[in-house]
C-alpha positions as CSV (number, residue, x, y, z in Angstrom):
1,M,3.2,19.1,86.1
2,P,3.0,18.2,82.0
3,R,3.4,14.4,81.2
4,P,6.9,13.1,79.8
5,S,7.2,13.2,76.1
6,G,8.2,9.8,76.1
7,V,4.8,8.2,77.4
8,R,2.9,9.1,74.4
9,P,5.5,6.4,72.1
10,F,5.0,4.2,74.4
11,A,1.3,4.0,74.8
12,I,1.6,3.6,71.0
13,L,3.8,0.9,70.9
14,G,1.4,-0.9,73.6
15,I,-1.6,-0.4,71.5
16,L,0.8,-2.0,68.5
17,L,1.3,-4.7,70.6
18,L,-2.1,-5.5,71.5
19,I,-3.3,-5.6,67.9
20,V,-0.2,-7.8,67.3
21,I,-1.6,-10.2,70.4
22,G,-4.9,-9.9,68.6
23,I,-4.1,-10.9,65.5
24,L,-2.0,-14.0,66.8
25,F,-3.8,-15.3,69.8
26,G,-7.5,-13.4,69.3
27,G,-9.6,-16.0,68.7
28,V,-7.7,-18.1,72.2
29,I,-8.5,-15.5,74.1
30,S,-11.9,-14.4,73.0
31,S,-12.8,-17.8,74.0
32,L,-11.1,-17.9,77.6
33,I,-12.3,-14.0,78.3
34,S,-15.5,-12.9,78.5
35,G,-17.3,-9.9,79.9
36,P,-15.4,-6.6,80.2
37,A,-12.5,-7.7,77.7
38,A,-15.3,-8.9,75.4
39,P,-15.4,-5.4,73.6
40,I,-11.4,-4.7,73.8
41,L,-11.3,-8.3,71.8
42,S,-13.8,-7.4,69.8
43,W,-12.1,-4.3,68.6
44,M,-8.9,-6.1,68.1
45,H,-10.5,-8.6,65.6
46,S,-11.7,-5.9,64.0
47,A,-7.8,-4.0,63.8
48,S,-6.3,-7.2,62.9
49,G,-9.0,-7.6,59.8
50,S,-8.3,-4.4,58.9
51,V,-4.5,-5.0,59.2
52,R,-5.0,-7.9,57.0
53,G,-7.1,-6.2,54.6
54,I,-4.7,-3.5,53.9
55,F,-1.7,-6.1,53.4
56,V,-3.8,-8.0,50.8
57,R,-4.9,-5.4,49.0
58,M,-0.9,-4.1,48.9
59,G,-0.4,-7.8,47.5
60,E,-3.3,-7.3,44.7
61,R,-1.8,-4.0,43.8
62,A,2.0,-5.0,43.2
63,Q,0.7,-8.0,41.4
64,S,-1.5,-5.9,39.1
65,N,1.5,-3.7,38.4
66,E,3.9,-6.4,37.5
67,T,0.8,-8.1,35.5
68,N,0.5,-5.0,33.4
69,A,4.7,-4.5,33.2
70,Q,4.5,-7.8,31.8
71,L,1.7,-7.0,29.1
72,R,3.5,-3.9,28.2
73,E,6.6,-5.7,27.8
74,R,4.6,-8.0,25.2
75,N,3.0,-5.6,23.6
76,A,6.1,-3.7,22.6
77,F,7.6,-6.8,21.4
78,L,5.0,-7.7,19.2
79,E,4.8,-4.4,17.5
80,S,8.7,-5.0,17.2
81,Q,7.8,-8.3,15.5
82,L,5.0,-6.6,13.5
83,S,7.4,-3.8,12.1
84,Q,9.7,-6.2,11.4
85,S,7.5,-7.6,9.0
86,D,5.8,-5.1,7.3
87,A,9.6,-4.0,6.4
88,L,10.5,-7.6,5.3
89,R,7.0,-7.7,3.3
90,E,7.7,-4.5,1.9
91,E,11.3,-5.4,0.7
92,M,9.9,-8.6,-0.6
93,V,7.8,-6.8,-2.6
94,S,10.2,-4.4,-3.8
95,L,12.6,-7.3,-5.0
96,Q,9.4,-8.9,-7.1
97,S,9.0,-6.0,-8.8
98,A,12.2,-5.1,-9.7
99,L,12.6,-8.4,-11.1
100,G,9.4,-7.8,-13.0
101,V,10.6,-4.6,-14.7
102,R,13.8,-6.2,-15.4
103,E,11.7,-9.3,-17.4
104,R,9.4,-6.6,-18.7
105,F,12.1,-3.8,-20.0
106,G,15.0,-5.6,-20.5
107,R,16.9,-3.1,-18.4
108,E,18.5,-3.5,-14.6
109,P,16.3,-1.0,-12.2
110,I,18.1,0.7,-9.6
111,A,16.3,0.2,-6.3
112,G,16.1,3.4,-3.8
113,S,13.7,5.2,-1.9
114,V,12.3,8.4,-1.6
115,Y,13.4,10.3,1.9
116,S,12.1,14.0,0.9
117,F,9.8,15.7,-1.3
118,L,9.2,19.8,-2.0
119,S,5.5,20.8,-2.9
120,V,5.3,24.8,-3.6
121,G,2.9,25.9,-5.6
122,D,3.4,24.3,-9.1
123,V,6.7,22.8,-8.1
124,Q,6.2,19.5,-7.1
125,R,9.9,17.1,-6.6
126,V,11.1,14.4,-4.7
127,M,14.5,13.7,-3.5
128,V,15.7,9.7,-4.0
129,N,18.8,8.5,-2.1
130,R,20.4,7.4,-5.3
131,G,23.1,9.7,-7.5
132,S,25.4,9.4,-9.6
133,D,27.6,7.2,-7.6
134,D,24.9,4.5,-8.0
135,S,24.6,5.6,-12.4
136,V,21.4,7.7,-11.9
137,V,21.5,10.3,-14.5
138,V,19.2,13.1,-15.7
139,G,16.3,11.8,-17.6
140,D,16.0,8.5,-15.5
141,V,12.5,7.4,-15.0
142,V,11.4,7.1,-11.0
143,V,8.2,4.5,-10.7
144,R,6.7,2.8,-7.9
145,A,7.3,-1.1,-7.1
146,S,3.8,-1.2,-7.4
147,G,3.7,-0.3,-11.1
148,S,3.1,3.3,-10.6
149,F,4.6,6.5,-12.3
150,I,6.2,9.1,-10.0
151,G,8.5,11.3,-12.0
152,I,11.8,12.2,-14.1
153,I,15.2,12.5,-12.8
154,A,16.1,16.3,-13.2
155,E,19.0,16.9,-11.0
156,V,21.8,14.4,-9.8
157,Y,24.1,14.9,-7.0
158,P,27.0,11.8,-6.0
159,R,24.3,10.3,-3.4
160,H,21.1,11.2,-4.4
161,A,18.5,12.8,-7.0
162,V,16.4,15.0,-7.5
163,A,13.0,14.3,-9.7
164,R,10.0,15.9,-10.8
165,T,6.9,14.2,-10.7
166,I,3.5,14.7,-12.4
167,R,2.1,17.5,-10.6
168,D,5.1,19.6,-11.3
169,A,4.2,22.0,-14.2
170,S,7.4,21.2,-16.2
171,V,6.4,17.3,-16.7
172,E,4.9,16.6,-19.5
173,V,4.2,12.2,-20.1
174,V,2.2,11.1,-23.4
175,A,-0.6,8.8,-22.1
176,N,-3.4,6.8,-23.1
177,I,-6.4,5.7,-21.5
178,V,-5.9,1.8,-20.0
179,G,-7.7,-0.9,-22.9
180,T,-9.0,2.1,-25.1
181,E,-7.2,3.8,-28.1
182,T,-7.3,7.1,-26.8
183,N,-4.2,9.0,-26.3
184,G,-3.3,12.2,-24.8
185,L,-1.1,14.6,-22.9
186,V,-0.5,14.7,-19.3
187,H,0.5,17.9,-17.7
188,V,-0.5,20.4,-15.0
189,G,-3.7,22.2,-15.8
190,A,-5.2,25.1,-14.0
191,G,-5.0,25.3,-10.1
192,G,-2.1,23.1,-10.3
193,V,-4.5,20.0,-11.0
194,P,-2.9,17.3,-13.8
195,V,-5.1,17.1,-17.2
196,L,-4.9,14.4,-20.1
197,D,-5.3,17.2,-22.6
198,L,-5.9,16.6,-26.5
199,I,-9.0,14.4,-26.1
200,R,-11.3,14.7,-28.5
201,K,-15.1,15.7,-27.7
202,D,-16.3,12.6,-29.2
203,E,-13.8,10.4,-27.9
204,P,-15.6,8.0,-24.8
205,V,-14.1,8.8,-21.5
206,I,-15.5,7.7,-18.4
207,E,-14.5,8.7,-14.8
208,G,-12.5,6.2,-12.9
209,Q,-10.4,4.9,-16.3
210,Y,-7.1,4.1,-15.5
211,I,-4.1,6.3,-17.3
212,A,-0.8,4.7,-18.1
213,T,2.2,5.7,-19.8
214,S,2.0,4.9,-23.2
215,G,5.7,4.5,-24.4
216,D,5.4,6.9,-27.2
217,D,7.8,9.3,-25.8
218,R,10.9,8.5,-23.6
219,I,9.3,7.1,-20.7
220,P,8.5,3.5,-21.5
221,P,5.1,2.3,-21.5
222,G,2.5,0.5,-19.0
223,F,3.1,2.6,-16.0
224,I,0.0,4.3,-14.3
225,I,-0.1,7.5,-14.0
226,G,-3.5,8.1,-12.4
227,T,-7.1,7.6,-13.0
228,V,-10.0,10.3,-14.5
229,Q,-11.2,12.2,-11.8
230,S,-13.6,14.0,-14.0
231,V,-14.8,15.0,-17.1
232,D,-15.4,18.5,-19.0
233,N,-17.0,18.3,-22.4
234,E,-18.3,22.1,-22.2
235,S,-15.5,23.8,-23.0
236,A,-14.4,26.2,-25.7
237,T,-11.8,24.2,-27.2
238,L,-12.0,21.1,-29.4
239,F,-10.7,19.1,-26.5
240,K,-12.2,18.2,-23.5
241,I,-11.1,18.4,-20.5
242,V,-9.8,15.6,-18.5
243,R,-9.0,16.5,-14.8
244,V,-6.4,13.3,-13.5
245,R,-6.2,11.7,-9.7
246,P,-2.5,11.1,-9.6
247,Q,-2.0,7.3,-8.5
248,F,0.3,8.5,-5.7
249,S,-0.5,10.9,-3.0
250,D,0.9,13.8,-2.0
251,I,3.4,12.9,0.2
252,I,5.4,10.4,-1.2
253,I,7.9,8.3,1.1
254,G,9.2,4.7,0.8
255,P,10.9,2.5,-2.0
256,V,11.2,3.5,-5.5
257,L,12.8,1.9,-9.0
258,I,14.6,4.0,-11.0
259,L,14.4,3.2,-14.7
260,R,16.8,4.2,-18.2
261,P,14.8,5.1,-21.4
């Protein structure tokens, strides 16, 4: 005759009850009972130790998860504070630079920011978030707060403007090598690389020297265009080929100042 299906659950409950009794009273019972019951009590002790170990590990894991969550929350808070600090520092530098430009040129610069750029072939232009509503006009000069030359405003719309950079084939800037009387014309040369042109072969030029706007055109003097990347004295013309490494990177995003020449 088959065994009733209800027997097995009762057997399991009985075993669980024995384990609980072993956990609570195993020490006392083992001291009172010996002989045939000893192996059972020993197994019950072993089982109770395993159960305790499981609960201990579960508690430790829960505590570890809580600690990790707290660490992640603290890390996110610190990253947020650092980001705010960097933004404030950048804004302070921009304001200080604007003040320096105003004192240096006697003009009030327009603080703005480059939010997009276009670089296709010999065309490189940047978009700034200031336009005719902010009194920006064609021909205004765009510079970095740090004092490097970016480009010249070519198109103006109510709330934004487009500037051509020194990497654009349509831009030419009169410049000089800082600390010398060597002047030339910066424009895009072969291969889209900016060059300082009209430098005689007998004029000393060294790699790494800074090149800045000279002020001999509409652009104010003293803004860094870049550095001398290489010098070629073997050209067939009367002039050196002085290649220029622009001060700014190919991707120009961030705060700028807009000046009226």
